[in-house]
C-alpha positions in Angstrom: -0.1 0.0 0.0 1.4 3.0 -1.1 1.5 5.9 1.3 1.7 9.4 -0.1 2.9 12.1 2.3 2.3 15.5 1.3 5.5 17.6 2.4 4.7 21.2 2.7 7.0 23.3 1.1 9.2 25.3 3.6 9.5 29.0 2.9 12.4 30.8 4.1 11.3 34.5 5.0 13.4 37.0 3.2 15.1 39.1 5.6 14.0 42.7 5.5 16.5 45.3 3.9 18.6 46.9 6.1 17.6 50.6 6.7 20.4 52.8 5.7 21.2 55.7 8.1 22.0 58.8 7.0 24.3 60.8 9.2 26.0 60.1 12.6 24.2 57.1 14.3 24.8 58.3 17.9 23.1 55.3 19.4 26.0 52.8 18.5 28.5 52.5 21.5 31.4 53.0 19.2 30.0 56.5 18.4 28.4 57.6 21.5 31.5 59.8 22.4 30.7 61.9 19.4 27.5 63.1 21.1 29.8 64.6 24.0 31.5 66.5 21.6 28.5 67.7 19.9 27.3 69.0 23.2 30.6 70.6 24.3 30.9 72.5 20.7 28.9 75.5 21.6 31.0 76.1 25.1 34.2 75.5 22.8 33.3 78.1 20.2 32.3 80.6 22.7 35.5 80.0 24.7 37.4 80.5 21.3 35.4 83.7 20.5 36.0 85.2 24.2 39.7 84.0 25.0 41.5 82.5 22.0 40.5 85.2 19.5 41.5 88.3 21.5 44.8 86.4 22.4 45.5 85.8 18.8 44.9 89.4 18.0 47.2 90.6 21.2 50.1 88.5 19.7 49.5 89.8 16.4 49.4 93.3 17.5 52.7 92.7 19.5 54.6 92.2 16.4 53.2 95.6 14.9 54.4 99.4 15.6 50.9 100.3 16.7 49.9 103.5 18.5 46.2 104.2 19.1 44.2 101.5 17.6 41.3 102.4 15.0 38.7 100.2 13.7 39.2 99.5 9.9 42.8 100.8 10.1 45.1 98.7 7.8 47.5 96.2 9.2 50.9 97.4 10.0 54.0 95.6 8.6 55.6 92.7 10.8 58.2 93.8 13.1 60.2 92.7 16.1 61.0 96.4 17.3 58.7 95.9 20.3 60.4 93.2 21.8 63.8 94.4 21.1 62.7 97.4 23.1 61.5 95.4 25.6 64.6 93.4 26.3 66.7 96.5 26.4 64.3 98.5 28.8 65.4 99.0 32.3 61.7 99.8 33.2 60.6 96.1 32.0 63.4 94.6 34.1 62.5 97.0 36.9 58.9 95.7 36.5 59.9 92.0 36.4 61.9 92.5 39.6 59.1 94.2 41.2 56.6 91.6 40.2 59.1 88.8 41.5 59.3 90.2 44.7 55.7 90.9 45.4 55.1 87.3 44.4 57.7 85.8 46.9 56.6 88.1 49.8 52.6 87.9 49.3 52.7 84.0 48.5 54.8 83.3 51.7 52.8 85.3 53.8 49.6 84.0 52.4 50.7 80.5 53.1 51.8 80.9 56.7 48.8 83.0 57.6 46.3 80.8 55.6 47.5 77.5 56.7 47.9 78.6 60.4 44.2 79.8 60.2 43.0 76.9 58.4 44.4 74.5 61.2 43.0 76.6 63.9 39.5 76.6 62.7 39.5 73.0 61.8 39.7 72.2 65.5 36.2 72.0 67.5 35.7 74.8 69.7 32.9 77.1 70.7 32.2 79.7 68.1 34.0 77.8 65.5 31.3 78.9 62.9 31.8 82.6 63.6 35.6 82.2 63.5 35.4 80.7 60.2 33.1 83.5 58.8 35.9 86.2 60.0 38.5 84.1 58.3 36.7 84.2 55.0 35.5 87.9 55.5 38.4 89.5 53.7 38.2 87.4 50.5 34.5 88.4 50.1 35.2 92.0 50.5 35.5 93.7 47.1 39.3 94.5 46.1 38.3 98.2 45.7 36.9 98.4 49.3 39.9 96.8 50.7 42.2 99.2 48.9 40.1 102.3 50.4 40.3 100.7 53.9 43.9 100.2 53.8 44.6 103.7 52.1 43.0 105.0 55.4 44.7 103.0 57.6 48.2 103.9 55.8 47.6 107.5 55.8 50.6 109.8 56.7 48.4 112.3 58.8 46.1 110.4 60.6 46.2 106.9 59.7 46.1 103.9 62.1 49.4 102.3 61.3 51.3 105.4 62.2 49.4 105.9 65.4 50.3 102.1 66.2 54.0 102.5 65.5 54.2 105.6 67.6 52.3 104.1 70.4 54.7 101.0 70.6 57.8 103.3 70.3 58.8 102.0 66.9 59.0 105.2 65.1 59.3 108.9 66.3 57.7 110.5 63.5 55.0 109.6 61.0 56.0 107.6 57.9 55.1 108.6 54.6 53.9 105.4 53.2 53.1 106.5 49.7 56.0 108.6 49.3 58.8 106.3 50.2 59.8 103.3 47.8 60.2 100.6 50.5 57.0 101.9 52.6 54.8 101.8 49.6 56.0 98.3 48.7 55.1 97.1 52.3 51.8 98.7 52.2 50.9 97.1 48.8 52.0 93.8 50.3 50.1 94.0 53.3 47.1 94.9 51.6 47.5 92.2 49.1 48.4 89.7 52.0 45.2 90.6 53.9 43.1 90.0 50.6 44.5 86.9 49.8 45.3 84.8 52.6 41.5 83.8 53.4 41.6 82.0 50.0 44.4 79.8 51.5 42.5 79.3 54.5 39.3 78.1 52.9 41.4 76.0 50.5 43.5 74.4 53.5 40.2 73.8 55.5 38.7 72.0 52.6 41.7 69.6 52.4 41.7 69.2 56.2 38.1 68.1 56.0 39.0 65.5 53.4 41.7 63.6 55.7 40.1 60.4 57.4 40.1 60.7 61.3 41.2 56.9 61.2 44.8 58.3 60.3 45.0 60.5 63.5 43.7 57.9 65.7 46.0 55.1 64.4 48.9 57.9 64.8 47.9 58.5 68.5 47.9 54.9 69.2 51.4 54.6 67.9 52.3 57.4 70.3 52.8 60.2 67.8 52.6 63.7 69.0 50.8 66.6 67.4 53.9 67.8 65.3 54.5 64.3 64.2 50.9 64.0 62.9 51.2 67.5 61.3 54.6 66.3 59.3 53.7 62.8 58.7 49.9 62.8 57.9 48.3 66.3 57.8 51.2 67.9 55.3 51.4 64.8 53.0 47.8 64.9 52.6 47.4 68.5 51.7 50.1 68.8 49.3 48.0 68.4 46.4 45.4 71.0 47.7 48.4 73.2 48.5 50.0 72.9 45.2 46.9 73.9 43.3 46.4 76.9 45.8 50.1 78.1 45.3 49.4 78.2 41.5 46.2 80.2 41.9 47.9 82.5 44.3 50.9 83.3 42.1 48.8 83.8 39.1 46.7 86.3 41.1 49.6 88.2 42.4 51.0 88.2 38.8 47.8 89.6 37.2 46.5 92.0 40.3 45.8 95.5 39.0 43.2 97.0 41.0 45.0 97.1 44.4 48.2 98.4 43.1 46.8 100.7 40.9 44.4 102.5 43.4 46.7 102.2 46.0 50.0 103.6 44.8 49.5 103.8 40.8 52.8 102.0 40.4 54.9 104.9 42.3 56.8 106.2 43.8 59.7 105.8 41.6 58.1 102.6 39.9 58.7 100.9 43.4 55.3 99.0 42.8 55.1 98.9 39.1 54.4 95.5 38.2 54.1 94.0 34.6 50.2 94.6 34.8 50.6 98.2 35.7 53.1 98.5 33.1 51.0 97.1 30.6 48.3 99.5 31.3 50.3 102.4 31.5 52.0 101.5 28.1 48.4 101.2 26.5 46.1 103.7 28.0 48.6 106.5 29.2 51.3 106.5 26.5 48.9 105.0 23.8 51.7 102.4 22.7 49.1 99.3 21.9 51.9 97.3 20.3 54.3 97.6 22.9 51.8 97.3 25.6 50.8 94.0 23.8 54.5 92.6 23.9 54.7 93.2 27.6 51.3 91.1 28.0 52.6 88.4 25.7 55.6 88.0 27.9 53.7 88.2 30.9 51.7 85.4 29.7 54.6 83.5 28.9 55.9 83.9 32.5 52.7 82.7 34.1 52.4 79.7 31.7 56.2 78.9 32.8 55.4 79.5 36.4 52.2 77.3 36.5 53.9 74.4 34.5 56.8 74.5 37.2 54.4 74.5 40.1 52.1 72.1 38.8 55.0 69.6 38.0 56.4 70.1 41.4 52.8 69.3 42.9 52.5 66.5 40.6 55.8 65.0 41.9 55.0 65.4 45.6 51.6 63.5 45.3 53.5 60.5 43.3 
């Protein structure tokens, strides 16, 4: 008996044609990083417009013998006369020396006061919140207000500083703080230290708060005293924070303008004329825009070199 089996034909469904995607498929894992680039593009363009383009214009202007800048004026020929004059200018080297002295004095004083007050307000005592407020108060005061306050304090006729020195018997007559070069430099340095040390205190306090308490407890169990705990625990843990703080403090002293200009104007006898004051005077007092741009470019290079050295040293201390 013949049995016939009916075999149903098998149909293999054809795969649907792959859809072609035009453009960038951001859903693919290998291309998701492009989404971050697209989101960052507006910010990058804005930074290039605000920072990079004026910097390019300043560098280009430093290679031109330009006086008063006019819109639509033709570009001057390329020249290196501004940098040649800068290298042979005693005023420029004097400004470099004053800037260097101010950086050393202000940075060291800010770190001594800032780290000391940071360690002080990190302890637990009654009224600690008010003490922290008073430590941070000078940093919140605008620079112009701080300069006006210290201008009255250092006034030669009825200033508080002269009265204080006379009462202590340190001097017999009043000091002309803004007429004597050494006294003027000291007045500027004191004002900048008072304005800048709270930043170091705040950064130090933030670094101290991040150190685990277990480190100190283990050191106390091992018999370490306060000085040994500070040298072996506090200071090594604070080095990354202090390194960044030092870089920011140096850059602040490098570029600060308002305190020096309002207090002394760069005088007397250029005793307080830093590179920032010199740049302003050459640009807006003598209308030598090309020469002022050269001073600004050299100042920028010095800031970059100082920052690179300090960041490199702080990185070595970490590792």
